[in-house]
Backbone as a printed PyTorch tensor [residue, N CA C, xyz], in Angstrom:
tensor([[[  6.5050,  -9.1090,  29.2490],
         [  7.4360,  -7.9940,  29.2920],
         [  6.6770,  -6.7250,  28.9160]],

        [[  6.9310,  -5.6750,  29.6230],
         [  6.3020,  -4.3870,  29.3390],
         [  7.3570,  -3.4030,  28.8530]],

        [[  6.9030,  -2.4050,  28.1300],
         [  7.8050,  -1.4300,  27.5230],
         [  7.9140,  -1.7050,  26.0380]],

        [[  8.0290,  -0.6540,  25.2480],
         [  8.0630,  -0.8080,  23.8000],
         [  9.3470,  -1.4760,  23.3340]],

        [[  9.2200,  -2.2010,  22.2190],
         [ 10.3580,  -2.9090,  21.6380],
         [ 10.1820,  -2.9490,  20.1230]],

        [[ 11.3000,  -3.0920,  19.4340],
         [ 11.3050,  -3.1800,  17.9760],
         [ 11.8840,  -4.5370,  17.5930]],

        [[ 11.1380,  -5.2770,  16.7790],
         [ 11.5670,  -6.5960,  16.3130],
         [ 11.7850,  -6.5080,  14.8110]],

        [[ 12.9710,  -6.9020,  14.3630],
         [ 13.2690,  -6.9050,  12.9360],
         [ 13.6590,  -8.3340,  12.5630]],

        [[ 12.8630,  -8.9230,  11.6660],
         [ 13.0910, -10.3080,  11.2460],
         [ 13.0960, -10.3870,   9.7280]],

        [[ 13.7620, -11.4230,   9.2310],
         [ 13.8520, -11.6130,   7.7840],
         [ 14.5300, -12.9330,   7.4950]],

        [[ 14.3330, -13.4340,   6.2890],
         [ 15.1620, -14.5590,   5.8570],
         [ 16.6230, -14.0980,   5.7560]],

        [[ 17.5500, -15.0160,   5.9000],
         [ 18.9710, -14.7030,   5.7860],
         [ 19.2520, -14.0560,   4.4330]],

        [[ 19.9480, -12.9120,   4.4620],
         [ 20.3260, -12.2360,   3.2290],
         [ 19.3710, -11.1520,   2.7720]],

        [[ 18.2790, -10.9380,   3.5170],
         [ 17.2930,  -9.9300,   3.1000],
         [ 17.6850,  -8.5090,   3.4920]],

        [[ 18.6640,  -8.3720,   4.3980],
         [ 19.1480,  -7.0420,   4.7690],
         [ 18.7330,  -6.5600,   6.1390]],

        [[ 18.2560,  -7.4580,   7.0100],
         [ 17.7660,  -7.0080,   8.3080],
         [ 18.8540,  -6.3950,   9.1710]],

        [[ 20.0410,  -6.9660,   9.1620],
         [ 21.1120,  -6.4340,  10.0180],
         [ 21.5200,  -5.0390,   9.5590]],

        [[ 21.5810,  -4.8140,   8.2690],
         [ 21.9160,  -3.4870,   7.7420],
         [ 20.8460,  -2.4800,   8.1470]],

        [[ 19.5880,  -2.8720,   8.0800],
         [ 18.4920,  -1.9760,   8.4640],
         [ 18.5230,  -1.7150,   9.9660]],

        [[ 18.8070,  -2.7380,  10.7630],
         [ 18.9250,  -2.5340,  12.2120],
         [ 20.0550,  -1.5520,  12.5170]],

        [[ 21.1990,  -1.6960,  11.8490],
         [ 22.3180,  -0.7570,  12.0720],
         [ 21.8940,   0.6680,  11.7420]],

        [[ 21.1390,   0.8310,  10.6590],
         [ 20.6290,   2.1570,  10.2870],
         [ 19.7540,   2.7090,  11.4140]],

        [[ 18.8170,   1.9030,  11.8980],
         [ 17.9230,   2.3490,  12.9600],
         [ 18.6910,   2.7480,  14.2190]],

        [[ 19.7340,   1.9930,  14.5220],
         [ 20.5280,   2.2590,  15.7280],
         [ 21.2350,   3.6150,  15.6580]],

        [[ 21.5160,   4.0710,  14.4480],
         [ 22.2560,   5.3300,  14.2530],
         [ 21.3450,   6.5500,  14.1300]],

        [[ 20.0470,   6.3910,  14.3260],
         [ 19.1080,   7.4730,  14.0550],
         [ 18.6330,   8.2280,  15.2970]],

        [[ 19.2300,   7.9840,  16.4460],
         [ 18.8500,   8.7200,  17.6520],
         [ 17.4330,   8.4440,  18.1290]],

        [[ 17.0110,   7.1900,  18.0110],
         [ 15.6450,   6.8080,  18.3760],
         [ 15.5380,   6.2580,  19.8020]],

        [[ 16.6350,   6.2210,  20.5160],
         [ 16.6060,   5.6550,  21.8670],
         [ 16.6070,   4.1420,  21.8800]],

        [[ 17.1100,   3.5510,  20.7900],
         [ 17.1580,   2.0920,  20.6800],
         [ 18.4760,   1.5590,  21.2320]],

        [[ 18.4400,   0.3440,  21.7160],
         [ 19.6500,  -0.3640,  22.1340],
         [ 19.5510,  -1.7890,  21.6020]],

        [[ 20.6220,  -2.2630,  21.0310],
         [ 20.6550,  -3.5910,  20.4260],
         [ 20.6030,  -4.6670,  21.4950]],

        [[ 19.6660,  -5.5850,  21.3610],
         [ 19.5700,  -6.7200,  22.2750],
         [ 20.4670,  -7.8370,  21.7460]],

        [[ 21.5100,  -8.1480,  22.4830],
         [ 22.4670,  -9.1710,  22.0680],
         [ 21.8720, -10.5420,  22.3630]],

        [[ 21.7320, -11.3450,  21.3200],
         [ 21.1870, -12.6950,  21.4570],
         [ 22.2350, -13.6480,  22.0110]],

        [[ 21.7660, -14.7440,  22.5580],
         [ 22.6520, -15.8190,  23.0070],
         [ 22.6260, -16.9270,  21.9570]],

        [[ 23.7350, -17.6350,  21.8210],
         [ 23.8150, -18.7380,  20.8700],
         [ 24.7950, -19.7960,  21.3430]],

        [[ 24.6200, -20.9910,  20.7980],
         [ 25.5750, -22.0670,  21.0870],
         [ 26.5510, -22.2600,  19.9260]],

        [[ 26.3870, -21.4960,  18.8470],
         [ 27.3080, -21.6890,  17.7300],
         [ 28.6810, -21.1430,  18.0830]],

        [[ 29.7340, -21.6760,  17.4530],
         [ 31.0810, -21.2080,  17.7710],
         [ 31.2760, -19.7300,  17.3970]],

        [[ 32.0810, -19.0530,  18.1790],
         [ 32.3910, -17.6530,  17.9150],
         [ 33.3570, -17.5660,  16.7290]],

        [[ 33.0590, -16.6510,  15.8020],
         [ 33.9580, -16.4010,  14.6720],
         [ 35.0750, -15.4770,  15.1280]],

        [[ 36.1740, -15.4790,  14.3990],
         [ 37.3450, -14.6980,  14.8010],
         [ 37.0570, -13.1980,  14.8820]],

        [[ 36.0980, -12.7170,  14.1080],
         [ 35.7850, -11.2840,  14.0960],
         [ 34.7830, -10.8880,  15.1790]],

        [[ 34.2810, -11.8560,  15.9300],
         [ 33.2220, -11.5860,  16.8980],
         [ 33.7500, -11.4590,  18.3250]],

        [[ 32.9280, -10.7630,  19.1600],
         [ 33.2520, -10.6050,  20.5720],
         [ 32.0610, -11.0630,  21.4110]],

        [[ 32.3620, -11.8230,  22.4580],
         [ 31.3280, -12.2810,  23.3790],
         [ 30.6920, -11.0710,  24.0580]],

        [[ 29.3670, -11.0410,  24.0810],
         [ 28.6540,  -9.9390,  24.7080],
         [ 28.4390,  -8.7520,  23.7910]],

        [[ 29.0370,  -8.7650,  22.6280],
         [ 28.8620,  -7.6850,  21.6570],
         [ 28.0710,  -8.1830,  20.4510]],

        [[ 28.5560,  -9.2620,  19.8440],
         [ 27.8690,  -9.8430,  18.6970],
         [ 26.8130, -10.8470,  19.1660]],

        [[ 27.1800, -11.6820,  20.0860],
         [ 26.3150, -12.6720,  20.7280],
         [ 26.8540, -12.9270,  22.1260]],

        [[ 26.0070, -13.5280,  22.9450],
         [ 26.4730, -14.1580,  24.1750],
         [ 26.7110, -15.6170,  23.7810]],

        [[ 27.9510, -16.0510,  23.7990],
         [ 28.2950, -17.4070,  23.3670],
         [ 28.2470, -18.3390,  24.5770]],

        [[ 27.3310, -19.3010,  24.5190],
         [ 27.1220, -20.2410,  25.6070],
         [ 27.3500, -21.6610,  25.1040]],

        [[ 27.7920, -22.5330,  25.9970],
         [ 27.8590, -23.9500,  25.6440],
         [ 26.4300, -24.4730,  25.5480]],

        [[ 26.2530, -25.6010,  24.8800],
         [ 24.9240, -26.1850,  24.7620],
         [ 24.3810, -26.5230,  26.1500]],

        [[ 25.2470, -27.0170,  27.0350],
         [ 24.8260, -27.3780,  28.3830],
         [ 24.3450, -26.1490,  29.1580]],

        [[ 25.1120, -25.0440,  29.0590],
         [ 24.7350, -23.8080,  29.7540],
         [ 23.4280, -23.2570,  29.1870]],

        [[ 23.2810, -23.2990,  27.8720],
         [ 22.0550, -22.8030,  27.2380],
         [ 20.8540, -23.5930,  27.7610]],

        [[ 20.9590, -24.9140,  27.7790],
         [ 19.8530, -25.7560,  28.2480],
         [ 19.5550, -25.5130,  29.7270]],

        [[ 20.5980, -25.2970,  30.5280],
         [ 20.4060, -25.0040,  31.9460],
         [ 19.6220, -23.7040,  32.0970]],

        [[ 19.9460, -22.7140,  31.2720],
         [ 19.2770, -21.4130,  31.3650],
         [ 17.8450, -21.4800,  30.8270]],

        [[ 17.5860, -22.3880,  29.8910],
         [ 16.2020, -22.6200,  29.4360],
         [ 15.3800, -23.1130,  30.6190]],

        [[ 15.9080, -24.1320,  31.2940],
         [ 15.2200, -24.7300,  32.4390],
         [ 14.9790, -23.7030,  33.5410]],

        [[ 15.9430, -22.7840,  33.7170],
         [ 15.8300, -21.7630,  34.7640],
         [ 14.8690, -20.6410,  34.3790]],

        [[ 14.3860, -20.6440,  33.1270],
         [ 13.4570, -19.5960,  32.6940],
         [ 14.1320, -18.2790,  32.3690]],

        [[ 15.4190, -18.3360,  32.0020],
         [ 16.1860, -17.1160,  31.7400],
         [ 15.9330, -16.5020,  30.3660]],

        [[ 15.2240, -17.2100,  29.4900],
         [ 15.0180, -16.7180,  28.1350],
         [ 13.6190, -16.1640,  27.9360]],

        [[ 13.5230, -15.0340,  27.2260],
         [ 12.2380, -14.5000,  26.7890],
         [ 11.7250, -15.3950,  25.6630]],

        [[ 12.6400, -15.8040,  24.7900],
         [ 12.3320, -16.7430,  23.7050],
         [ 13.6180, -17.4460,  23.3380]],

        [[ 13.4620, -18.6510,  22.8030],
         [ 14.6220, -19.4140,  22.3380],
         [ 14.1390, -20.4470,  21.3420]],

        [[ 15.0720, -20.9420,  20.5530],
         [ 14.7590, -22.0290,  19.6250],
         [ 16.0390, -22.7650,  19.2370]],

        [[ 15.8470, -24.0030,  18.8590],
         [ 16.9420, -24.8080,  18.3300],
         [ 16.8200, -24.7210,  16.8080]],

        [[ 17.6170, -23.8420,  16.1990],
         [ 17.5030, -23.5410,  14.7730],
         [ 17.9760, -24.7220,  13.9220]],

        [[ 19.0890, -25.2950,  14.3260],
         [ 19.6300, -26.5100,  13.7130],
         [ 19.9830, -27.4350,  14.8700]],

        [[ 20.0970, -28.7390,  14.6500],
         [ 20.4200, -29.6390,  15.7680],
         [ 21.6640, -29.1730,  16.5450]],

        [[ 21.4780, -28.9180,  17.8310],
         [ 22.5830, -28.4800,  18.6860],
         [ 22.9150, -27.0040,  18.5630]],

        [[ 22.2340, -26.2680,  17.6800],
         [ 22.4680, -24.8320,  17.4980],
         [ 21.2710, -24.0600,  18.0410]],

        [[ 21.4590, -23.5290,  19.2280],
         [ 20.3950, -22.7850,  19.8940],
         [ 20.6400, -21.2850,  19.7710]],

        [[ 19.5570, -20.5280,  19.6710],
         [ 19.5830, -19.0690,  19.6970],
         [ 18.4720, -18.6230,  20.6270]],

        [[ 18.6770, -17.5100,  21.3150],
         [ 17.6230, -17.0260,  22.1900],
         [ 17.8890, -15.6220,  22.7040]],

        [[ 16.8670, -15.0690,  23.3320],
         [ 16.9220, -13.7270,  23.9110],
         [ 16.8650, -13.8580,  25.4220]],

        [[ 17.9100, -13.4100,  26.0760],
         [ 17.9680, -13.4720,  27.5360],
         [ 17.1240, -12.3630,  28.1570]],

        [[ 16.3120, -12.7270,  29.1250],
         [ 15.4540, -11.7810,  29.8400],
         [ 16.3000, -10.6520,  30.4530]],

        [[ 17.4550, -11.0050,  31.0130],
         [ 18.3080,  -9.9970,  31.6630],
         [ 18.8120,  -8.9580,  30.6610]],

        [[ 18.9680,  -9.3420,  29.3980],
         [ 19.4040,  -8.4040,  28.3630],
         [ 18.3160,  -7.3640,  28.1050]],

        [[ 17.0740,  -7.8150,  28.0130],
         [ 15.9450,  -6.9060,  27.7890],
         [ 15.7860,  -5.9730,  28.9960]],

        [[ 15.8520,  -6.5250,  30.1990],
         [ 15.7010,  -5.7200,  31.4100],
         [ 16.8280,  -4.6970,  31.5490]],

        [[ 18.0460,  -5.0550,  31.1370],
         [ 19.1850,  -4.1220,  31.1700],
         [ 18.8920,  -2.9120,  30.2810]],

        [[ 18.4310,  -3.1780,  29.0630],
         [ 18.1510,  -2.0980,  28.1090],
         [ 17.0130,  -1.2130,  28.6260]],

        [[ 15.9470,  -1.8440,  29.0890],
         [ 14.8170,  -1.0710,  29.6220],
         [ 15.2330,  -0.2560,  30.8510]],

        [[ 16.1180,  -0.8260,  31.6660],
         [ 16.6150,  -0.1230,  32.8440],
         [ 17.4260,   1.1140,  32.4940]],

        [[ 17.9970,   1.1260,  31.2920],
         [ 18.7350,   2.2940,  30.8000],
         [ 17.7980,   3.3190,  30.1720]],

        [[ 16.4900,   3.0270,  30.1650],
         [ 15.5200,   3.9440,  29.5810],
         [ 15.4950,   3.9110,  28.0620]],

        [[ 15.9390,   2.8100,  27.4890],
         [ 15.9620,   2.6890,  26.0290],
         [ 15.0390,   1.5560,  25.5890]],

        [[ 14.8250,   1.4760,  24.2830],
         [ 13.9660,   0.4490,  23.6950],
         [ 14.8190,  -0.6530,  23.0920]],

        [[ 14.5670,  -1.9090,  23.4530],
         [ 15.3490,  -2.9860,  22.8270],
         [ 14.9620,  -3.1560,  21.3670]],

        [[ 15.9680,  -3.3760,  20.5380],
         [ 15.7280,  -3.7160,  19.1400],
         [ 16.3200,  -5.1080,  18.9340]],

        [[ 15.5180,  -5.9700,  18.3390],
         [ 15.8990,  -7.3610,  18.1480],
         [ 16.1380,  -7.6310,  16.6650]],

        [[ 17.2880,  -8.1840,  16.3580],
         [ 17.6520,  -8.6320,  15.0090],
         [ 17.6160, -10.1580,  15.0940]],

        [[ 16.4560, -10.7360,  14.7160],
         [ 16.2490, -12.1720,  14.9380],
         [ 15.6340, -12.8320,  13.7070]],

        [[ 15.7520, -14.1410,  13.6690],
         [ 15.1280, -14.8610,  12.5530],
         [ 13.6100, -14.8080,  12.7050]],

        [[ 12.9230, -15.3500,  11.7180],
         [ 11.4670, -15.2360,  11.6440],
         [ 10.7720, -15.8940,  12.8310]],

        [[ 11.1790, -17.0980,  13.1980],
         [ 10.5640, -17.7770,  14.3520],
         [ 10.7840, -16.9800,  15.6310]],

        [[ 12.0130, -16.5080,  15.8210],
         [ 12.3160, -15.7030,  17.0040],
         [ 11.4940, -14.4350,  17.0510]],

        [[ 11.3140, -13.8090,  15.8880],
         [ 10.5140, -12.5870,  15.8230],
         [  9.0720, -12.8210,  16.2280]],

        [[  8.5000, -13.9120,  15.7410],
         [  7.1160, -14.2220,  16.1010],
         [  6.9920, -14.5520,  17.5880]],

        [[  7.9850, -15.2510,  18.1240],
         [  7.9730, -15.5690,  19.5590],
         [  8.0730, -14.3000,  20.4070]],

        [[  8.9190, -13.3610,  19.9860],
         [  9.0380, -12.0990,  20.7120],
         [  7.7440, -11.2910,  20.6170]],

        [[  7.1150, -11.2950,  19.4470],
         [  5.8500, -10.5630,  19.2710],
         [  4.7880, -11.1320,  20.2150]],

        [[  4.7610, -12.4580,  20.3650],
         [  3.8220, -13.0800,  21.3150],
         [  4.0880, -12.5780,  22.7300]],

        [[  5.3540, -12.4690,  23.0860],
         [  5.7470, -12.0550,  24.4340],
         [  5.4080, -10.5830,  24.6970]],

        [[  5.7020,  -9.7060,  23.7330],
         [  5.5180,  -8.2670,  23.9170],
         [  4.1360,  -7.7690,  23.4970]],

        [[  3.4610,  -8.4990,  22.6070],
         [  2.1390,  -8.0790,  22.1400],
         [  2.1790,  -6.7190,  21.4670]],

        [[  1.2130,  -5.8680,  21.8270],
         [  1.1030,  -4.5440,  21.2020],
         [  2.2260,  -3.5980,  21.6080]],

        [[  3.0450,  -3.9880,  22.5920],
         [  4.1870,  -3.1580,  22.9850],
         [  5.3580,  -3.2960,  22.0200]],

        [[  5.2320,  -4.1860,  21.0340],
         [  6.3200,  -4.3750,  20.0630],
         [  5.8270,  -4.0760,  18.6540]],

        [[  6.7070,  -3.4810,  17.8720],
         [  6.5040,  -3.3290,  16.4340],
         [  7.3490,  -4.4110,  15.7750]],

        [[  6.6770,  -5.3350,  15.1000],
         [  7.3790,  -6.4420,  14.4420],
         [  7.4600,  -6.1630,  12.9430]],

        [[  8.6840,  -5.9120,  12.4710],
         [  8.9190,  -5.6340,  11.0540],
         [  9.4810,  -6.8730,  10.3740]],

        [[  8.9380,  -7.2010,   9.2230],
         [  9.4460,  -8.2890,   8.3990],
         [ 10.1410,  -7.6490,   7.2030]],

        [[ 11.4200,  -7.9530,   7.0320],
         [ 12.1800,  -7.4220,   5.9030],
         [ 12.1740,  -8.4990,   4.8220]],

        [[ 11.6070,  -8.1670,   3.6760],
         [ 11.4790,  -9.1360,   2.5830],
         [ 12.3910,  -8.7600,   1.4260]],

        [[ 12.9900,  -9.7460,   0.7800],
         [ 13.7360,  -9.4580,  -0.4450],
         [ 12.7380,  -9.1700,  -1.5670]],

        [[ 13.1720,  -8.5060,  -2.6340],
         [ 12.2390,  -8.2540,  -3.7370],
         [ 11.7580,  -9.5510,  -4.3940]],

        [[ 12.5860, -10.6020,  -4.3390],
         [ 12.2140, -11.9080,  -4.8900],
         [ 13.1570, -12.9570,  -4.3240]],

        [[ 12.7830, -14.2220,  -4.4590],
         [ 13.6750, -15.3060,  -4.0250],
         [ 14.9350, -15.3280,  -4.8770]],

        [[ 14.7950, -15.0140,  -6.1640],
         [ 15.9600, -14.9830,  -7.0570],
         [ 16.9530, -13.9120,  -6.5970]],

        [[ 16.4510, -12.7350,  -6.2270],
         [ 17.3320, -11.6670,  -5.7350],
         [ 18.0260, -12.0980,  -4.4440]],

        [[ 17.2820, -12.7720,  -3.5740],
         [ 17.8680, -13.2530,  -2.3230],
         [ 18.9840, -14.2590,  -2.6100]],

        [[ 18.7420, -15.1730,  -3.5190],
         [ 19.7520, -16.1620,  -3.8810],
         [ 21.0010, -15.4790,  -4.4290]],

        [[ 20.8250, -14.4490,  -5.2340],
         [ 21.9690, -13.7070,  -5.7810],
         [ 22.7550, -13.0190,  -4.6680]],

        [[ 22.0480, -12.4270,  -3.7000],
         [ 22.7200, -11.7620,  -2.5770],
         [ 23.5270, -12.7560,  -1.7480]],

        [[ 22.9070, -13.8910,  -1.4370],
         [ 23.6060, -14.9090,  -0.6460],
         [ 24.8160, -15.4430,  -1.4070]],

        [[ 24.6540, -15.6590,  -2.6930],
         [ 25.7490, -16.1670,  -3.5190],
         [ 26.8950, -15.1610,  -3.5740]],

        [[ 26.5600, -13.8680,  -3.6370],
         [ 27.5780, -12.8160,  -3.7210],
         [ 28.4290, -12.7290,  -2.4590]],

        [[ 27.9070, -13.1950,  -1.3380],
         [ 28.6870, -13.1840,  -0.0940],
         [ 29.9190, -14.0830,  -0.1990]],

        [[ 29.8040, -15.1100,  -1.0250],
         [ 30.9190, -16.0340,  -1.1950],
         [ 31.1560, -16.9410,  -0.0060]],

        [[ 30.1530, -17.0960,   0.8430],
         [ 30.3200, -17.9180,   2.0550],
         [ 29.5320, -19.2140,   1.9790]],

        [[ 28.8180, -19.4350,   0.8860],
         [ 27.9230, -20.5810,   0.7870],
         [ 28.4260, -21.6180,  -0.2120]],

        [[ 28.2550, -22.8720,   0.1480],
         [ 28.4620, -23.9590,  -0.8160],
         [ 27.1620, -24.0870,  -1.6120]],

        [[ 27.1690, -24.7700,  -2.7420],
         [ 25.8990, -24.9510,  -3.4660],
         [ 24.8210, -25.6060,  -2.5920]],

        [[ 25.2430, -26.5360,  -1.7240],
         [ 24.2820, -27.2140,  -0.8520],
         [ 23.7220, -26.2720,   0.2080]],

        [[ 24.6000, -25.5030,   0.8510],
         [ 24.1280, -24.5950,   1.9020],
         [ 23.2970, -23.4620,   1.3020]],

        [[ 23.6460, -23.0370,   0.0830],
         [ 22.8570, -22.0050,  -0.5970],
         [ 21.4420, -22.5190,  -0.8690]],

        [[ 21.3470, -23.7310,  -1.3760],
         [ 20.0330, -24.3170,  -1.6640],
         [ 19.2160, -24.4520,  -0.3750]],

        [[ 19.8800, -24.8280,   0.7260],
         [ 19.1960, -24.9850,   2.0090],
         [ 18.6660, -23.6320,   2.5070]],

        [[ 19.5010, -22.5850,   2.4100],
         [ 19.0840, -21.2500,   2.8580],
         [ 17.9370, -20.7000,   2.0120]],

        [[ 18.0170, -20.9000,   0.6990],
         [ 16.9560, -20.4030,  -0.1830],
         [ 15.6520, -21.1500,   0.0920]],

        [[ 15.7430, -22.4500,   0.3290],
         [ 14.5510, -23.2240,   0.6760],
         [ 13.9310, -22.7510,   1.9770]],

        [[ 14.7900, -22.4880,   2.9740],
         [ 14.2960, -21.9900,   4.2590],
         [ 13.6680, -20.6080,   4.0710]],

        [[ 14.2950, -19.7640,   3.2500],
         [ 13.7660, -18.4200,   3.0030],
         [ 12.3930, -18.4830,   2.3540]],

        [[ 12.2170, -19.4010,   1.4040],
         [ 10.9090, -19.5440,   0.7410],
         [  9.8300, -19.8550,   1.7790]],

        [[ 10.1500, -20.7140,   2.7260],
         [  9.2000, -21.0390,   3.8000],
         [  8.9700, -19.8180,   4.7010]],

        [[ 10.0580, -19.1390,   5.0720],
         [  9.9420, -17.9920,   5.9810],
         [  9.1170, -16.8610,   5.3770]],

        [[  9.1680, -16.6960,   4.0630],
         [  8.3920, -15.6310,   3.4140],
         [  6.8920, -15.8200,   3.6380]],

        [[  6.4600, -17.0380,   3.8730],
         [  5.0400, -17.2860,   4.1150],
         [  4.5980, -16.7320,   5.4770]],

        [[  5.5480, -16.3990,   6.3520],
         [  5.2480, -15.8710,   7.6800],
         [  5.0350, -14.3540,   7.6750]],

        [[  5.3880, -13.6740,   6.5910],
         [  5.3280, -12.2070,   6.5490],
         [  3.9860, -11.6330,   7.0140]],

        [[  2.8420, -12.2100,   6.6240],
         [  1.5620, -11.6310,   7.0560],
         [  1.3480, -11.6400,   8.5720]],

        [[  2.1240, -12.4230,   9.2960],
         [  1.9650, -12.5020,  10.7530],
         [  2.7080, -11.3800,  11.4760]],

        [[  3.4590, -10.5800,  10.7250],
         [  4.1840,  -9.4420,  11.2950],
         [  3.3340,  -8.1840,  11.1520]],

        [[  3.6740,  -7.1520,  11.9280],
         [  2.8960,  -5.9110,  11.8840],
         [  3.0250,  -5.2180,  10.5320]],

        [[  4.2380,  -5.1680,  10.0140],
         [  4.4810,  -4.5000,   8.7330],
         [  5.5790,  -5.2500,   7.9840]],

        [[  5.5010,  -5.1950,   6.6540],
         [  6.5280,  -5.7750,   5.7960],
         [  7.2060,  -4.6500,   5.0290]],

        [[  8.5240,  -4.6530,   5.0620],
         [  9.3260,  -3.6930,   4.3030],
         [ 10.0590,  -4.4940,   3.2290]],

        [[  9.8010,  -4.1860,   1.9680],
         [ 10.4740,  -4.8790,   0.8730],
         [ 11.7870,  -4.1590,   0.5930]],

        [[ 12.8810,  -4.8860,   0.7300],
         [ 14.2070,  -4.3100,   0.5330],
         [ 14.6440,  -4.4850,  -0.9270]],

        [[ 14.0120,  -3.7000,  -1.8050],
         [ 14.4460,  -3.7120,  -3.1990],
         [ 15.4250,  -2.5720,  -3.4490]],

        [[ 15.4140,  -1.5720,  -2.5890],
         [ 16.3520,  -0.4490,  -2.6140],
         [ 16.7320,  -0.1910,  -1.1660]],

        [[ 18.0010,  -0.3910,  -0.8150],
         [ 18.4110,  -0.3370,   0.5910],
         [ 18.0990,   1.0050,   1.2410]],

        [[ 18.4040,   2.1170,   0.5720],
         [ 18.1240,   3.4280,   1.1740],
         [ 16.6360,   3.6190,   1.4190]],

        [[ 15.8200,   3.2060,   0.4590],
         [ 14.3710,   3.3150,   0.6170],
         [ 13.8580,   2.4280,   1.7340]],

        [[ 14.3910,   1.1990,   1.8370],
         [ 13.9710,   0.2770,   2.8890],
         [ 14.3600,   0.8160,   4.2650]],

        [[ 15.5540,   1.3810,   4.3730],
         [ 15.9890,   1.9680,   5.6500],
         [ 15.0890,   3.1380,   6.0380]],

        [[ 14.7720,   3.9930,   5.0720],
         [ 13.9120,   5.1510,   5.3470],
         [ 12.5040,   4.7040,   5.7510]],

        [[ 11.9760,   3.6880,   5.0770],
         [ 10.6400,   3.1820,   5.4140],
         [ 10.6230,   2.5870,   6.8170]],

        [[ 11.6210,   1.7740,   7.1330],
         [ 11.6960,   1.1690,   8.4670],
         [ 11.8210,   2.2470,   9.5330]],

        [[ 12.6450,   3.2510,   9.2770],
         [ 12.8180,   4.3390,  10.2460],
         [ 11.5050,   5.0820,  10.4710]],

        [[ 10.7720,   5.3690,   9.4020],
         [  9.4920,   6.0770,   9.5370],
         [  8.5040,   5.2540,  10.3550]],

        [[  8.4490,   3.9470,  10.1060],
         [  7.5480,   3.0730,  10.8680],
         [  7.9170,   3.0370,  12.3440]],

        [[  9.2120,   2.9610,  12.6440],
         [  9.6630,   2.9320,  14.0460],
         [  9.3690,   4.2600,  14.7330]],

        [[  9.6460,   5.3560,  14.0570],
         [  9.3690,   6.6820,  14.6510],
         [  7.8760,   6.8180,  14.9890]],

        [[  7.0310,   6.4120,  14.0570],
         [  5.5850,   6.4960,  14.2580],
         [  5.1550,   5.6310,  15.4450]],

        [[  5.6880,   4.4080,  15.5340],
         [  5.3410,   3.4970,  16.6220],
         [  5.7960,   4.0520,  17.9810]],

        [[  7.0180,   4.5500,  18.0480],
         [  7.5320,   5.0510,  19.3200],
         [  6.8250,   6.3310,  19.7730]],

        [[  6.3190,   7.1060,  18.8230],
         [  5.6330,   8.3620,  19.1640],
         [  4.1910,   8.1340,  19.6050]],

        [[  3.6550,   6.9600,  19.2900],
         [  2.2300,   6.6930,  19.6010],
         [  2.0100,   6.4670,  21.0830]]])
């Protein structure tokens, strides 16, 4: 794929979605790339806005057809991926795709885009802080919290493989740092 792109990845709860929303509001010519997933749609979500919701069968058919720039099976039967047509739509509008993806997805996108992408890793100030943030959401059982924190500990080891790491110890500062990095990359 050619054309500049912004990849934002992080362990769950590190603040990547909040930082992506900030970037989207800064007049940088970015457009959010809507990922596809096989997970069930939540009541607050809309197909084509939050995700493209596909059945597992449809997702696998589209893998075989080569419709994905990247994809992965995050949990058994739970697929996530970036549709090529979504990236081409954004580029066709003269904008830069911004990806809000997990760590594996971010690395896969960086492989695909190479130097045309700025890959940002959003890190929590510590694993303890991340655990507190996830716990404060009130959506985790003790078991799911332990699983997410364990996965986050592993994902933090991937940070050096990204172009830049932004530590989200202060949200306003992290947003400003990410914005400065994106502005610099797009101007180059």
